[in-house]
Chimera marker file (.cmm) of the C-alpha trace (Angstrom):
<marker_set name="trace">
<marker id="1" x="9.278" y="-23.097" z="-25.826" r="1" g="1" b="0" radius="0.5"/>
<marker id="2" x="6.942" y="-21.189" z="-23.532" r="1" g="1" b="0" radius="0.5"/>
<marker id="3" x="7.476" y="-17.705" z="-22.308" r="1" g="1" b="0" radius="0.5"/>
<marker id="4" x="6.088" y="-16.546" z="-19.032" r="1" g="1" b="0" radius="0.5"/>
<marker id="5" x="4.979" y="-12.941" z="-18.985" r="1" g="1" b="0" radius="0.5"/>
<marker id="6" x="5.210" y="-11.446" z="-15.532" r="1" g="1" b="0" radius="0.5"/>
<marker id="7" x="2.040" y="-9.562" z="-14.621" r="1" g="1" b="0" radius="0.5"/>
<marker id="8" x="2.212" y="-5.988" z="-13.454" r="1" g="1" b="0" radius="0.5"/>
<marker id="9" x="0.094" y="-3.949" z="-11.078" r="1" g="1" b="0" radius="0.5"/>
<marker id="10" x="-1.726" y="-1.901" z="-13.726" r="1" g="1" b="0" radius="0.5"/>
<marker id="11" x="-4.535" y="-4.442" z="-13.992" r="1" g="1" b="0" radius="0.5"/>
<marker id="12" x="-5.904" y="-3.362" z="-10.584" r="1" g="1" b="0" radius="0.5"/>
<marker id="13" x="-8.024" y="-0.569" z="-9.232" r="1" g="1" b="0" radius="0.5"/>
<marker id="14" x="-9.374" y="0.349" z="-5.827" r="1" g="1" b="0" radius="0.5"/>
<marker id="15" x="-12.207" y="2.520" z="-4.592" r="1" g="1" b="0" radius="0.5"/>
<marker id="16" x="-10.922" y="5.610" z="-2.818" r="1" g="1" b="0" radius="0.5"/>
<marker id="17" x="-12.047" y="6.548" z="0.651" r="1" g="1" b="0" radius="0.5"/>
<marker id="18" x="-14.201" y="9.199" z="-1.068" r="1" g="1" b="0" radius="0.5"/>
<marker id="19" x="-15.829" y="6.653" z="-3.385" r="1" g="1" b="0" radius="0.5"/>
<marker id="20" x="-13.868" y="7.512" z="-6.533" r="1" g="1" b="0" radius="0.5"/>
<marker id="21" x="-11.879" y="4.986" z="-8.537" r="1" g="1" b="0" radius="0.5"/>
<marker id="22" x="-8.110" y="4.700" z="-8.063" r="1" g="1" b="0" radius="0.5"/>
<marker id="23" x="-7.088" y="3.046" z="-11.330" r="1" g="1" b="0" radius="0.5"/>
<marker id="24" x="-3.468" y="1.967" z="-11.085" r="1" g="1" b="0" radius="0.5"/>
<marker id="25" x="-3.104" y="2.385" z="-14.875" r="1" g="1" b="0" radius="0.5"/>
<marker id="26" x="-3.041" y="6.110" z="-14.127" r="1" g="1" b="0" radius="0.5"/>
<marker id="27" x="0.332" y="5.629" z="-12.411" r="1" g="1" b="0" radius="0.5"/>
<marker id="28" x="2.235" y="3.973" z="-15.277" r="1" g="1" b="0" radius="0.5"/>
<marker id="29" x="5.883" y="5.050" z="-15.043" r="1" g="1" b="0" radius="0.5"/>
<marker id="30" x="5.659" y="6.024" z="-11.365" r="1" g="1" b="0" radius="0.5"/>
<marker id="31" x="6.898" y="4.038" z="-8.366" r="1" g="1" b="0" radius="0.5"/>
<marker id="32" x="4.109" y="2.971" z="-6.009" r="1" g="1" b="0" radius="0.5"/>
<marker id="33" x="4.228" y="2.150" z="-2.293" r="1" g="1" b="0" radius="0.5"/>
<marker id="34" x="1.166" y="0.321" z="-0.952" r="1" g="1" b="0" radius="0.5"/>
<marker id="35" x="0.406" y="-0.317" z="2.730" r="1" g="1" b="0" radius="0.5"/>
<marker id="36" x="-2.523" y="-2.150" z="4.322" r="1" g="1" b="0" radius="0.5"/>
<marker id="37" x="-3.476" y="-0.043" z="7.331" r="1" g="1" b="0" radius="0.5"/>
<marker id="38" x="-5.737" y="0.062" z="10.382" r="1" g="1" b="0" radius="0.5"/>
<marker id="39" x="-6.636" y="2.987" z="12.617" r="1" g="1" b="0" radius="0.5"/>
<marker id="40" x="-6.543" y="1.156" z="15.958" r="1" g="1" b="0" radius="0.5"/>
<marker id="41" x="-3.455" y="-1.022" z="15.539" r="1" g="1" b="0" radius="0.5"/>
<marker id="42" x="-0.241" y="-0.960" z="17.545" r="1" g="1" b="0" radius="0.5"/>
<marker id="43" x="1.495" y="0.004" z="14.287" r="1" g="1" b="0" radius="0.5"/>
<marker id="44" x="-0.871" y="2.906" z="13.517" r="1" g="1" b="0" radius="0.5"/>
<marker id="45" x="1.848" y="5.418" z="14.427" r="1" g="1" b="0" radius="0.5"/>
<marker id="46" x="3.487" y="4.343" z="11.139" r="1" g="1" b="0" radius="0.5"/>
<marker id="47" x="0.939" y="6.600" z="9.409" r="1" g="1" b="0" radius="0.5"/>
<marker id="48" x="3.195" y="9.530" z="10.379" r="1" g="1" b="0" radius="0.5"/>
<marker id="49" x="6.223" y="7.895" z="8.765" r="1" g="1" b="0" radius="0.5"/>
<marker id="50" x="4.240" y="6.992" z="5.646" r="1" g="1" b="0" radius="0.5"/>
<marker id="51" x="3.142" y="10.629" z="5.342" r="1" g="1" b="0" radius="0.5"/>
<marker id="52" x="6.797" y="11.681" z="5.813" r="1" g="1" b="0" radius="0.5"/>
<marker id="53" x="7.744" y="9.388" z="2.890" r="1" g="1" b="0" radius="0.5"/>
<marker id="54" x="4.979" y="10.948" z="0.825" r="1" g="1" b="0" radius="0.5"/>
<marker id="55" x="6.203" y="14.475" z="1.535" r="1" g="1" b="0" radius="0.5"/>
<marker id="56" x="9.829" y="13.547" z="0.847" r="1" g="1" b="0" radius="0.5"/>
<marker id="57" x="9.335" y="11.605" z="-2.394" r="1" g="1" b="0" radius="0.5"/>
<marker id="58" x="6.205" y="12.987" z="-4.075" r="1" g="1" b="0" radius="0.5"/>
<marker id="59" x="8.495" y="15.275" z="-6.113" r="1" g="1" b="0" radius="0.5"/>
<marker id="60" x="10.063" y="12.033" z="-7.422" r="1" g="1" b="0" radius="0.5"/>
<marker id="61" x="6.629" y="10.739" z="-8.537" r="1" g="1" b="0" radius="0.5"/>
<marker id="62" x="6.263" y="8.226" z="-5.667" r="1" g="1" b="0" radius="0.5"/>
<marker id="63" x="2.600" y="7.319" z="-5.289" r="1" g="1" b="0" radius="0.5"/>
<marker id="64" x="1.563" y="6.080" z="-1.854" r="1" g="1" b="0" radius="0.5"/>
<marker id="65" x="-1.686" y="4.229" z="-1.306" r="1" g="1" b="0" radius="0.5"/>
<marker id="66" x="-2.979" y="3.263" z="2.132" r="1" g="1" b="0" radius="0.5"/>
<marker id="67" x="-5.513" y="0.440" z="2.190" r="1" g="1" b="0" radius="0.5"/>
<marker id="68" x="-7.527" y="0.473" z="5.426" r="1" g="1" b="0" radius="0.5"/>
<marker id="69" x="-8.648" y="-3.015" z="6.406" r="1" g="1" b="0" radius="0.5"/>
<marker id="70" x="-10.554" y="-4.592" z="9.256" r="1" g="1" b="0" radius="0.5"/>
<marker id="71" x="-9.170" y="-8.077" z="8.556" r="1" g="1" b="0" radius="0.5"/>
<marker id="72" x="-6.856" y="-8.283" z="11.552" r="1" g="1" b="0" radius="0.5"/>
<marker id="73" x="-8.268" y="-8.022" z="15.058" r="1" g="1" b="0" radius="0.5"/>
<marker id="74" x="-11.151" y="-5.671" z="14.139" r="1" g="1" b="0" radius="0.5"/>
<marker id="75" x="-8.740" y="-2.742" z="14.366" r="1" g="1" b="0" radius="0.5"/>
<marker id="76" x="-10.353" y="-0.492" z="11.775" r="1" g="1" b="0" radius="0.5"/>
<marker id="77" x="-13.019" y="2.104" z="12.437" r="1" g="1" b="0" radius="0.5"/>
<marker id="78" x="-16.631" y="1.455" z="11.430" r="1" g="1" b="0" radius="0.5"/>
<marker id="79" x="-16.857" y="3.660" z="8.326" r="1" g="1" b="0" radius="0.5"/>
<marker id="80" x="-14.781" y="5.210" z="5.566" r="1" g="1" b="0" radius="0.5"/>
<marker id="81" x="-15.727" y="8.671" z="6.837" r="1" g="1" b="0" radius="0.5"/>
<marker id="82" x="-14.427" y="7.862" z="10.340" r="1" g="1" b="0" radius="0.5"/>
<marker id="83" x="-11.170" y="6.487" z="8.875" r="1" g="1" b="0" radius="0.5"/>
<marker id="84" x="-10.697" y="9.611" z="6.752" r="1" g="1" b="0" radius="0.5"/>
<marker id="85" x="-11.355" y="11.903" z="9.734" r="1" g="1" b="0" radius="0.5"/>
<marker id="86" x="-9.019" y="9.887" z="11.964" r="1" g="1" b="0" radius="0.5"/>
<marker id="87" x="-6.200" y="9.987" z="9.404" r="1" g="1" b="0" radius="0.5"/>
<marker id="88" x="-6.679" y="13.683" z="8.641" r="1" g="1" b="0" radius="0.5"/>
<marker id="89" x="-6.944" y="14.860" z="12.248" r="1" g="1" b="0" radius="0.5"/>
<marker id="90" x="-4.248" y="12.638" z="13.769" r="1" g="1" b="0" radius="0.5"/>
<marker id="91" x="-1.720" y="12.331" z="10.946" r="1" g="1" b="0" radius="0.5"/>
<marker id="92" x="-2.612" y="14.998" z="8.345" r="1" g="1" b="0" radius="0.5"/>
<marker id="93" x="-2.581" y="12.254" z="5.689" r="1" g="1" b="0" radius="0.5"/>
<marker id="94" x="-2.336" y="13.603" z="2.144" r="1" g="1" b="0" radius="0.5"/>
<marker id="95" x="-1.474" y="10.373" z="0.306" r="1" g="1" b="0" radius="0.5"/>
<marker id="96" x="-4.218" y="8.269" z="-1.287" r="1" g="1" b="0" radius="0.5"/>
<marker id="97" x="-6.467" y="6.146" z="0.899" r="1" g="1" b="0" radius="0.5"/>
<marker id="98" x="-8.826" y="3.459" z="-0.338" r="1" g="1" b="0" radius="0.5"/>
<marker id="99" x="-12.123" y="2.542" z="1.188" r="1" g="1" b="0" radius="0.5"/>
<marker id="100" x="-12.031" y="-0.121" z="3.896" r="1" g="1" b="0" radius="0.5"/>
<marker id="101" x="-10.953" y="-3.191" z="1.916" r="1" g="1" b="0" radius="0.5"/>
<marker id="102" x="-10.527" y="-6.912" z="2.568" r="1" g="1" b="0" radius="0.5"/>
<marker id="103" x="-6.911" y="-7.975" z="2.122" r="1" g="1" b="0" radius="0.5"/>
<marker id="104" x="-7.010" y="-11.669" z="3.021" r="1" g="1" b="0" radius="0.5"/>
<marker id="105" x="-8.935" y="-14.792" z="2.177" r="1" g="1" b="0" radius="0.5"/>
<marker id="106" x="-11.489" y="-15.353" z="-0.556" r="1" g="1" b="0" radius="0.5"/>
<marker id="107" x="-12.856" y="-11.824" z="-0.161" r="1" g="1" b="0" radius="0.5"/>
<marker id="108" x="-9.370" y="-10.315" z="-0.339" r="1" g="1" b="0" radius="0.5"/>
<marker id="109" x="-8.742" y="-7.688" z="-2.999" r="1" g="1" b="0" radius="0.5"/>
<marker id="110" x="-7.171" y="-9.184" z="-6.174" r="1" g="1" b="0" radius="0.5"/>
<marker id="111" x="-4.037" y="-7.071" z="-5.602" r="1" g="1" b="0" radius="0.5"/>
<marker id="112" x="-3.162" y="-9.226" z="-2.579" r="1" g="1" b="0" radius="0.5"/>
<marker id="113" x="-3.772" y="-12.439" z="-4.535" r="1" g="1" b="0" radius="0.5"/>
<marker id="114" x="-1.351" y="-11.025" z="-7.132" r="1" g="1" b="0" radius="0.5"/>
<marker id="115" x="1.208" y="-10.333" z="-4.376" r="1" g="1" b="0" radius="0.5"/>
<marker id="116" x="0.980" y="-13.970" z="-3.272" r="1" g="1" b="0" radius="0.5"/>
<marker id="117" x="1.468" y="-15.164" z="-6.859" r="1" g="1" b="0" radius="0.5"/>
<marker id="118" x="4.413" y="-12.801" z="-7.439" r="1" g="1" b="0" radius="0.5"/>
<marker id="119" x="6.220" y="-13.135" z="-4.103" r="1" g="1" b="0" radius="0.5"/>
<marker id="120" x="4.817" y="-16.186" z="-2.341" r="1" g="1" b="0" radius="0.5"/>
<marker id="121" x="2.831" y="-16.931" z="0.786" r="1" g="1" b="0" radius="0.5"/>
<marker id="122" x="5.145" y="-15.019" z="3.129" r="1" g="1" b="0" radius="0.5"/>
<marker id="123" x="4.427" y="-11.755" z="1.288" r="1" g="1" b="0" radius="0.5"/>
<marker id="124" x="0.687" y="-11.688" z="1.914" r="1" g="1" b="0" radius="0.5"/>
<marker id="125" x="-0.375" y="-9.588" z="4.906" r="1" g="1" b="0" radius="0.5"/>
<marker id="126" x="-0.309" y="-11.440" z="8.204" r="1" g="1" b="0" radius="0.5"/>
<marker id="127" x="-1.247" y="-8.252" z="10.043" r="1" g="1" b="0" radius="0.5"/>
<marker id="128" x="-1.773" y="-4.544" z="9.427" r="1" g="1" b="0" radius="0.5"/>
<marker id="129" x="0.938" y="-2.359" z="7.890" r="1" g="1" b="0" radius="0.5"/>
<marker id="130" x="2.476" y="-4.802" z="5.427" r="1" g="1" b="0" radius="0.5"/>
<marker id="131" x="4.159" y="-2.739" z="2.723" r="1" g="1" b="0" radius="0.5"/>
<marker id="132" x="4.730" y="-3.272" z="-1.002" r="1" g="1" b="0" radius="0.5"/>
<marker id="133" x="7.096" y="-1.397" z="-3.292" r="1" g="1" b="0" radius="0.5"/>
<marker id="134" x="6.294" y="-1.363" z="-6.999" r="1" g="1" b="0" radius="0.5"/>
<marker id="135" x="8.779" y="-0.109" z="-9.601" r="1" g="1" b="0" radius="0.5"/>
<marker id="136" x="8.135" y="2.269" z="-12.510" r="1" g="1" b="0" radius="0.5"/>
<marker id="137" x="7.248" y="-0.686" z="-14.740" r="1" g="1" b="0" radius="0.5"/>
<marker id="138" x="4.548" y="-1.896" z="-12.368" r="1" g="1" b="0" radius="0.5"/>
<marker id="139" x="6.385" y="-4.884" z="-10.936" r="1" g="1" b="0" radius="0.5"/>
<marker id="140" x="6.686" y="-5.826" z="-7.270" r="1" g="1" b="0" radius="0.5"/>
<marker id="141" x="10.225" y="-5.037" z="-6.112" r="1" g="1" b="0" radius="0.5"/>
<marker id="142" x="9.984" y="-5.891" z="-2.444" r="1" g="1" b="0" radius="0.5"/>
<marker id="143" x="7.591" y="-6.350" z="0.453" r="1" g="1" b="0" radius="0.5"/>
<marker id="144" x="8.034" y="-5.565" z="4.128" r="1" g="1" b="0" radius="0.5"/>
<marker id="145" x="6.347" y="-6.896" z="7.257" r="1" g="1" b="0" radius="0.5"/>
<marker id="146" x="4.518" y="-4.755" z="9.799" r="1" g="1" b="0" radius="0.5"/>
<marker id="147" x="7.615" y="-4.495" z="11.972" r="1" g="1" b="0" radius="0.5"/>
<marker id="148" x="9.652" y="-2.778" z="9.238" r="1" g="1" b="0" radius="0.5"/>
<marker id="149" x="9.241" y="0.938" z="9.757" r="1" g="1" b="0" radius="0.5"/>
<marker id="150" x="8.393" y="2.906" z="6.589" r="1" g="1" b="0" radius="0.5"/>
<marker id="151" x="11.379" y="5.191" z="7.155" r="1" g="1" b="0" radius="0.5"/>
<marker id="152" x="13.829" y="2.354" z="7.825" r="1" g="1" b="0" radius="0.5"/>
<marker id="153" x="17.096" y="2.376" z="5.890" r="1" g="1" b="0" radius="0.5"/>
<marker id="154" x="15.961" y="-0.751" z="4.037" r="1" g="1" b="0" radius="0.5"/>
<marker id="155" x="12.778" y="0.861" z="2.687" r="1" g="1" b="0" radius="0.5"/>
<marker id="156" x="14.412" y="4.243" z="2.011" r="1" g="1" b="0" radius="0.5"/>
<marker id="157" x="17.252" y="2.561" z="0.071" r="1" g="1" b="0" radius="0.5"/>
<marker id="158" x="14.786" y="0.497" z="-1.952" r="1" g="1" b="0" radius="0.5"/>
<marker id="159" x="12.609" y="3.536" z="-2.733" r="1" g="1" b="0" radius="0.5"/>
<marker id="160" x="15.622" y="5.554" z="-3.817" r="1" g="1" b="0" radius="0.5"/>
<marker id="161" x="16.779" y="2.735" z="-6.134" r="1" g="1" b="0" radius="0.5"/>
<marker id="162" x="13.316" y="2.502" z="-7.699" r="1" g="1" b="0" radius="0.5"/>
<marker id="163" x="13.123" y="6.290" z="-8.135" r="1" g="1" b="0" radius="0.5"/>
<marker id="164" x="16.397" y="6.264" z="-10.078" r="1" g="1" b="0" radius="0.5"/>
<marker id="165" x="15.275" y="3.484" z="-12.469" r="1" g="1" b="0" radius="0.5"/>
<link id1="1" id2="2" r="1" g="1" b="0" radius="0.2"/>
<link id1="2" id2="3" r="1" g="1" b="0" radius="0.2"/>
<link id1="3" id2="4" r="1" g="1" b="0" radius="0.2"/>
<link id1="4" id2="5" r="1" g="1" b="0" radius="0.2"/>
<link id1="5" id2="6" r="1" g="1" b="0" radius="0.2"/>
<link id1="6" id2="7" r="1" g="1" b="0" radius="0.2"/>
<link id1="7" id2="8" r="1" g="1" b="0" radius="0.2"/>
<link id1="8" id2="9" r="1" g="1" b="0" radius="0.2"/>
<link id1="9" id2="10" r="1" g="1" b="0" radius="0.2"/>
<link id1="10" id2="11" r="1" g="1" b="0" radius="0.2"/>
<link id1="11" id2="12" r="1" g="1" b="0" radius="0.2"/>
<link id1="12" id2="13" r="1" g="1" b="0" radius="0.2"/>
<link id1="13" id2="14" r="1" g="1" b="0" radius="0.2"/>
<link id1="14" id2="15" r="1" g="1" b="0" radius="0.2"/>
<link id1="15" id2="16" r="1" g="1" b="0" radius="0.2"/>
<link id1="16" id2="17" r="1" g="1" b="0" radius="0.2"/>
<link id1="17" id2="18" r="1" g="1" b="0" radius="0.2"/>
<link id1="18" id2="19" r="1" g="1" b="0" radius="0.2"/>
<link id1="19" id2="20" r="1" g="1" b="0" radius="0.2"/>
<link id1="20" id2="21" r="1" g="1" b="0" radius="0.2"/>
<link id1="21" id2="22" r="1" g="1" b="0" radius="0.2"/>
<link id1="22" id2="23" r="1" g="1" b="0" radius="0.2"/>
<link id1="23" id2="24" r="1" g="1" b="0" radius="0.2"/>
<link id1="24" id2="25" r="1" g="1" b="0" radius="0.2"/>
<link id1="25" id2="26" r="1" g="1" b="0" radius="0.2"/>
<link id1="26" id2="27" r="1" g="1" b="0" radius="0.2"/>
<link id1="27" id2="28" r="1" g="1" b="0" radius="0.2"/>
<link id1="28" id2="29" r="1" g="1" b="0" radius="0.2"/>
<link id1="29" id2="30" r="1" g="1" b="0" radius="0.2"/>
<link id1="30" id2="31" r="1" g="1" b="0" radius="0.2"/>
<link id1="31" id2="32" r="1" g="1" b="0" radius="0.2"/>
<link id1="32" id2="33" r="1" g="1" b="0" radius="0.2"/>
<link id1="33" id2="34" r="1" g="1" b="0" radius="0.2"/>
<link id1="34" id2="35" r="1" g="1" b="0" radius="0.2"/>
<link id1="35" id2="36" r="1" g="1" b="0" radius="0.2"/>
<link id1="36" id2="37" r="1" g="1" b="0" radius="0.2"/>
<link id1="37" id2="38" r="1" g="1" b="0" radius="0.2"/>
<link id1="38" id2="39" r="1" g="1" b="0" radius="0.2"/>
<link id1="39" id2="40" r="1" g="1" b="0" radius="0.2"/>
<link id1="40" id2="41" r="1" g="1" b="0" radius="0.2"/>
<link id1="41" id2="42" r="1" g="1" b="0" radius="0.2"/>
<link id1="42" id2="43" r="1" g="1" b="0" radius="0.2"/>
<link id1="43" id2="44" r="1" g="1" b="0" radius="0.2"/>
<link id1="44" id2="45" r="1" g="1" b="0" radius="0.2"/>
<link id1="45" id2="46" r="1" g="1" b="0" radius="0.2"/>
<link id1="46" id2="47" r="1" g="1" b="0" radius="0.2"/>
<link id1="47" id2="48" r="1" g="1" b="0" radius="0.2"/>
<link id1="48" id2="49" r="1" g="1" b="0" radius="0.2"/>
<link id1="49" id2="50" r="1" g="1" b="0" radius="0.2"/>
<link id1="50" id2="51" r="1" g="1" b="0" radius="0.2"/>
<link id1="51" id2="52" r="1" g="1" b="0" radius="0.2"/>
<link id1="52" id2="53" r="1" g="1" b="0" radius="0.2"/>
<link id1="53" id2="54" r="1" g="1" b="0" radius="0.2"/>
<link id1="54" id2="55" r="1" g="1" b="0" radius="0.2"/>
<link id1="55" id2="56" r="1" g="1" b="0" radius="0.2"/>
<link id1="56" id2="57" r="1" g="1" b="0" radius="0.2"/>
<link id1="57" id2="58" r="1" g="1" b="0" radius="0.2"/>
<link id1="58" id2="59" r="1" g="1" b="0" radius="0.2"/>
<link id1="59" id2="60" r="1" g="1" b="0" radius="0.2"/>
<link id1="60" id2="61" r="1" g="1" b="0" radius="0.2"/>
<link id1="61" id2="62" r="1" g="1" b="0" radius="0.2"/>
<link id1="62" id2="63" r="1" g="1" b="0" radius="0.2"/>
<link id1="63" id2="64" r="1" g="1" b="0" radius="0.2"/>
<link id1="64" id2="65" r="1" g="1" b="0" radius="0.2"/>
<link id1="65" id2="66" r="1" g="1" b="0" radius="0.2"/>
<link id1="66" id2="67" r="1" g="1" b="0" radius="0.2"/>
<link id1="67" id2="68" r="1" g="1" b="0" radius="0.2"/>
<link id1="68" id2="69" r="1" g="1" b="0" radius="0.2"/>
<link id1="69" id2="70" r="1" g="1" b="0" radius="0.2"/>
<link id1="70" id2="71" r="1" g="1" b="0" radius="0.2"/>
<link id1="71" id2="72" r="1" g="1" b="0" radius="0.2"/>
<link id1="72" id2="73" r="1" g="1" b="0" radius="0.2"/>
<link id1="73" id2="74" r="1" g="1" b="0" radius="0.2"/>
<link id1="74" id2="75" r="1" g="1" b="0" radius="0.2"/>
<link id1="75" id2="76" r="1" g="1" b="0" radius="0.2"/>
<link id1="76" id2="77" r="1" g="1" b="0" radius="0.2"/>
<link id1="77" id2="78" r="1" g="1" b="0" radius="0.2"/>
<link id1="78" id2="79" r="1" g="1" b="0" radius="0.2"/>
<link id1="79" id2="80" r="1" g="1" b="0" radius="0.2"/>
<link id1="80" id2="81" r="1" g="1" b="0" radius="0.2"/>
<link id1="81" id2="82" r="1" g="1" b="0" radius="0.2"/>
<link id1="82" id2="83" r="1" g="1" b="0" radius="0.2"/>
<link id1="83" id2="84" r="1" g="1" b="0" radius="0.2"/>
<link id1="84" id2="85" r="1" g="1" b="0" radius="0.2"/>
<link id1="85" id2="86" r="1" g="1" b="0" radius="0.2"/>
<link id1="86" id2="87" r="1" g="1" b="0" radius="0.2"/>
<link id1="87" id2="88" r="1" g="1" b="0" radius="0.2"/>
<link id1="88" id2="89" r="1" g="1" b="0" radius="0.2"/>
<link id1="89" id2="90" r="1" g="1" b="0" radius="0.2"/>
<link id1="90" id2="91" r="1" g="1" b="0" radius="0.2"/>
<link id1="91" id2="92" r="1" g="1" b="0" radius="0.2"/>
<link id1="92" id2="93" r="1" g="1" b="0" radius="0.2"/>
<link id1="93" id2="94" r="1" g="1" b="0" radius="0.2"/>
<link id1="94" id2="95" r="1" g="1" b="0" radius="0.2"/>
<link id1="95" id2="96" r="1" g="1" b="0" radius="0.2"/>
<link id1="96" id2="97" r="1" g="1" b="0" radius="0.2"/>
<link id1="97" id2="98" r="1" g="1" b="0" radius="0.2"/>
<link id1="98" id2="99" r="1" g="1" b="0" radius="0.2"/>
<link id1="99" id2="100" r="1" g="1" b="0" radius="0.2"/>
<link id1="100" id2="101" r="1" g="1" b="0" radius="0.2"/>
<link id1="101" id2="102" r="1" g="1" b="0" radius="0.2"/>
<link id1="102" id2="103" r="1" g="1" b="0" radius="0.2"/>
<link id1="103" id2="104" r="1" g="1" b="0" radius="0.2"/>
<link id1="104" id2="105" r="1" g="1" b="0" radius="0.2"/>
<link id1="105" id2="106" r="1" g="1" b="0" radius="0.2"/>
<link id1="106" id2="107" r="1" g="1" b="0" radius="0.2"/>
<link id1="107" id2="108" r="1" g="1" b="0" radius="0.2"/>
<link id1="108" id2="109" r="1" g="1" b="0" radius="0.2"/>
<link id1="109" id2="110" r="1" g="1" b="0" radius="0.2"/>
<link id1="110" id2="111" r="1" g="1" b="0" radius="0.2"/>
<link id1="111" id2="112" r="1" g="1" b="0" radius="0.2"/>
<link id1="112" id2="113" r="1" g="1" b="0" radius="0.2"/>
<link id1="113" id2="114" r="1" g="1" b="0" radius="0.2"/>
<link id1="114" id2="115" r="1" g="1" b="0" radius="0.2"/>
<link id1="115" id2="116" r="1" g="1" b="0" radius="0.2"/>
<link id1="116" id2="117" r="1" g="1" b="0" radius="0.2"/>
<link id1="117" id2="118" r="1" g="1" b="0" radius="0.2"/>
<link id1="118" id2="119" r="1" g="1" b="0" radius="0.2"/>
<link id1="119" id2="120" r="1" g="1" b="0" radius="0.2"/>
<link id1="120" id2="121" r="1" g="1" b="0" radius="0.2"/>
<link id1="121" id2="122" r="1" g="1" b="0" radius="0.2"/>
<link id1="122" id2="123" r="1" g="1" b="0" radius="0.2"/>
<link id1="123" id2="124" r="1" g="1" b="0" radius="0.2"/>
<link id1="124" id2="125" r="1" g="1" b="0" radius="0.2"/>
<link id1="125" id2="126" r="1" g="1" b="0" radius="0.2"/>
<link id1="126" id2="127" r="1" g="1" b="0" radius="0.2"/>
<link id1="127" id2="128" r="1" g="1" b="0" radius="0.2"/>
<link id1="128" id2="129" r="1" g="1" b="0" radius="0.2"/>
<link id1="129" id2="130" r="1" g="1" b="0" radius="0.2"/>
<link id1="130" id2="131" r="1" g="1" b="0" radius="0.2"/>
<link id1="131" id2="132" r="1" g="1" b="0" radius="0.2"/>
<link id1="132" id2="133" r="1" g="1" b="0" radius="0.2"/>
<link id1="133" id2="134" r="1" g="1" b="0" radius="0.2"/>
<link id1="134" id2="135" r="1" g="1" b="0" radius="0.2"/>
<link id1="135" id2="136" r="1" g="1" b="0" radius="0.2"/>
<link id1="136" id2="137" r="1" g="1" b="0" radius="0.2"/>
<link id1="137" id2="138" r="1" g="1" b="0" radius="0.2"/>
<link id1="138" id2="139" r="1" g="1" b="0" radius="0.2"/>
<link id1="139" id2="140" r="1" g="1" b="0" radius="0.2"/>
<link id1="140" id2="141" r="1" g="1" b="0" radius="0.2"/>
<link id1="141" id2="142" r="1" g="1" b="0" radius="0.2"/>
<link id1="142" id2="143" r="1" g="1" b="0" radius="0.2"/>
<link id1="143" id2="144" r="1" g="1" b="0" radius="0.2"/>
<link id1="144" id2="145" r="1" g="1" b="0" radius="0.2"/>
<link id1="145" id2="146" r="1" g="1" b="0" radius="0.2"/>
<link id1="146" id2="147" r="1" g="1" b="0" radius="0.2"/>
<link id1="147" id2="148" r="1" g="1" b="0" radius="0.2"/>
<link id1="148" id2="149" r="1" g="1" b="0" radius="0.2"/>
<link id1="149" id2="150" r="1" g="1" b="0" radius="0.2"/>
<link id1="150" id2="151" r="1" g="1" b="0" radius="0.2"/>
<link id1="151" id2="152" r="1" g="1" b="0" radius="0.2"/>
<link id1="152" id2="153" r="1" g="1" b="0" radius="0.2"/>
<link id1="153" id2="154" r="1" g="1" b="0" radius="0.2"/>
<link id1="154" id2="155" r="1" g="1" b="0" radius="0.2"/>
<link id1="155" id2="156" r="1" g="1" b="0" radius="0.2"/>
<link id1="156" id2="157" r="1" g="1" b="0" radius="0.2"/>
<link id1="157" id2="158" r="1" g="1" b="0" radius="0.2"/>
<link id1="158" id2="159" r="1" g="1" b="0" radius="0.2"/>
<link id1="159" id2="160" r="1" g="1" b="0" radius="0.2"/>
<link id1="160" id2="161" r="1" g="1" b="0" radius="0.2"/>
<link id1="161" id2="162" r="1" g="1" b="0" radius="0.2"/>
<link id1="162" id2="163" r="1" g="1" b="0" radius="0.2"/>
<link id1="163" id2="164" r="1" g="1" b="0" radius="0.2"/>
<link id1="164" id2="165" r="1" g="1" b="0" radius="0.2"/>
</marker_set>
């Protein structure tokens, strides 16, 4: 008899927009919401809603990580510093941001390969602002396409369920 152990998110790390390591092991026991972002996308206004989620749920240990990417339509700015300035000035972002990161293809960050393995082809980003909810045990609970607003009832309900786990 074989047993299949489901992998969790704690095996991954990212480089922050400031060049420091974001090691997901540091968030064991906390829910995590991850979004691939872009500064010049039609969905960029979702940054405001993501920051609203951060403000509302940080007291409940929700960790939010934005992953800027230039993989879709060259819609990201040319440097990490420009992304950080854009997000700070326009949206007063206080949640974690990674450096500009590949999310698709062979160069895609291993987190997104893990998402595909855990949730299938449909879950991998097809555009900017795909969202991933991770529970307190580090497992993928749900994913949401670009068109699902971060403050939608669906996402809020899922976050609140994960917070109560």
